[in-house]
C-alpha positions as CSV (number, residue, x, y, z in Angstrom):
1,M,140.4,105.2,20.5
2,K,143.2,102.7,22.0
3,I,143.2,100.2,25.4
4,R,146.6,100.3,27.0
5,K,148.0,99.3,30.3
6,A,148.6,102.0,33.5
7,T,151.8,103.2,34.5
8,I,152.7,104.9,37.8
9,N,152.8,108.1,35.8
10,D,148.7,107.7,35.4
11,L,148.4,108.0,39.2
12,K,147.4,111.2,39.4
13,E,144.8,111.2,36.8
14,L,143.3,107.6,37.7
15,A,142.7,108.7,41.5
16,R,141.2,112.1,40.1
17,I,138.6,109.8,37.8
18,E,137.8,107.7,40.4
19,R,136.8,110.7,43.0
20,E,134.6,111.8,40.2
21,C,133.2,108.3,39.4
22,F,132.4,107.0,42.9
23,P,130.9,108.7,46.2
24,A,134.2,109.0,48.5
25,A,133.0,105.8,50.9
26,E,133.6,104.0,47.9
27,A,136.3,105.5,45.9
28,A,140.2,104.0,46.0
29,T,142.5,107.1,47.5
30,E,145.3,107.9,45.8
31,E,147.8,106.0,48.5
32,I,145.7,102.5,47.4
33,F,146.1,103.3,43.7
34,C,149.9,103.9,43.9
35,R,150.0,100.3,45.8
36,R,147.8,98.6,43.0
37,L,150.5,100.4,40.4
38,E,153.2,99.2,42.2
39,V,152.1,95.6,42.7
40,Y,149.9,94.8,39.4
41,P,150.5,97.8,37.1
42,N,149.1,95.2,33.9
43,F,145.6,94.7,35.7
44,F,144.7,98.1,34.5
45,W,142.9,98.7,31.3
46,I,143.1,102.4,30.3
47,L,140.8,103.8,27.3
48,E,142.2,106.7,25.8
49,N,140.9,108.9,23.1
50,E,142.8,110.4,20.3
51,A,144.0,113.4,22.4
52,G,145.5,111.1,24.9
53,E,142.8,111.9,27.6
54,I,141.6,108.8,29.6
55,V,137.9,108.2,29.1
56,S,137.5,105.0,31.0
57,F,139.1,102.5,32.9
58,V,139.0,99.1,34.3
59,N,140.8,98.1,37.3
60,G,141.3,94.7,39.5
61,M,143.7,92.2,40.6
62,A,144.1,88.2,40.1
63,T,143.6,85.8,42.9
64,D,142.4,82.3,43.4
65,N,139.8,83.0,45.9
66,E,136.3,82.9,43.8
67,I,134.3,85.5,45.9
68,L,135.5,88.9,46.0
69,T,136.2,90.3,49.5
70,D,136.2,93.8,50.9
71,E,139.6,93.0,51.9
72,M,140.6,92.8,48.1
73,F,140.1,96.5,47.4
74,E,142.4,97.8,50.5
75,N,145.3,95.4,50.2
76,P,147.1,95.0,46.8
77,D,149.3,92.3,48.3
78,L,146.3,89.8,48.1
79,H,147.0,89.8,44.1
80,N,148.6,86.4,42.6
81,K,149.2,87.1,39.3
82,N,148.4,83.5,38.3
83,G,145.4,83.6,40.2
84,D,142.1,81.7,38.7
85,W,139.9,84.5,38.9
86,Q,140.0,88.0,37.7
87,M,138.8,90.3,40.4
88,I,137.7,94.0,39.2
89,F,137.6,96.5,41.5
90,G,136.2,99.5,39.4
91,V,134.7,100.4,35.8
92,N,135.5,104.1,35.8
93,T,133.6,106.3,32.7
94,L,134.3,110.3,33.1
95,P,130.6,111.5,33.1
96,K,131.2,113.5,29.8
97,F,131.5,110.4,28.4
98,R,129.1,108.1,29.4
99,R,126.6,106.3,27.5
100,K,129.0,106.1,24.2
101,G,129.8,102.7,24.9
102,Y,133.6,103.4,26.5
103,A,132.7,100.8,29.6
104,E,131.8,98.2,27.4
105,K,134.5,98.7,25.0
106,V,137.2,98.2,28.0
107,L,135.2,95.3,29.3
108,R,135.0,93.0,26.7
109,R,138.9,93.7,26.2
110,V,139.1,92.8,29.9
111,V,137.0,89.7,29.1
112,E,139.3,88.5,26.3
113,D,142.5,88.6,27.7
114,T,141.2,87.4,31.0
115,K,140.4,84.3,28.7
116,K,143.7,84.4,26.9
117,D,145.7,84.2,30.3
118,G,143.6,80.7,31.4
119,R,141.7,82.1,34.0
120,K,138.3,80.7,35.5
121,G,136.4,83.8,34.7
122,I,135.6,87.3,36.5
123,V,134.0,88.6,39.3
124,L,132.6,91.8,40.1
125,T,130.2,93.8,42.2
126,C,127.7,96.4,41.2
127,K,125.0,98.2,42.2
128,D,121.1,97.4,41.3
129,K,120.7,99.6,38.7
130,L,124.2,98.3,36.6
131,V,123.0,94.5,37.0
132,S,121.6,94.6,33.4
133,F,124.5,96.3,31.9
134,Y,126.7,93.9,33.2
135,E,124.3,91.0,32.1
136,K,124.8,92.6,28.8
137,I,128.4,91.4,28.6
138,G,128.0,88.0,30.2
139,F,128.0,88.4,33.5
140,V,125.4,86.1,35.5
141,N,123.8,88.0,38.8
142,E,124.6,85.8,41.4
143,G,122.4,87.8,43.8
144,L,123.1,90.0,47.2
145,S,126.9,90.4,48.0
146,E,128.1,89.9,51.6
147,S,130.2,93.0,50.5
148,T,129.7,96.3,52.5
149,H,132.2,98.2,50.7
150,G,131.3,102.2,50.9
151,N,128.3,101.0,53.2
152,A,126.2,100.3,49.9
153,I,124.2,97.1,49.0
154,W,126.1,94.9,46.1
155,Y,125.3,92.5,43.9
156,N,127.9,89.3,42.9
157,M,128.6,89.4,39.3
158,R,130.5,86.9,37.8
159,I,131.5,85.2,34.0
160,I,132.8,81.9,34.2
161,F,134.9,80.7,30.7
């Protein structure tokens, strides 16, 4: 297994995996992924197996805003490569590869890279059933988020360095 950054050549596969991992109302579209890859390809962490198949990936943007807002999901131009905070929009692992530690492996790399980049920390939102997973990695549950992304209930999760 290796972790690498994304390129525009990954667009179709990333969008396909996103559709498989998230309900339609929550999944980023191919168009959104295209814009994200144009603006911040280095903010995608991709885990590939030995066959070169994408198993898991994490994507997000950097910003000085310490709160993850719904607008960030839709507007890649809000990215600030020198921002204080790393936002995570999605942690995707194909169903056939789940429960093998792959998402955790990628997230730990995101934490490592974000620390090296000198940011204040990482922010994401998740559903109730995933709070304990993120806590295991070091995120702190800050309670209910104001996010209404995909008409779901989200919890704010944060790591501060």
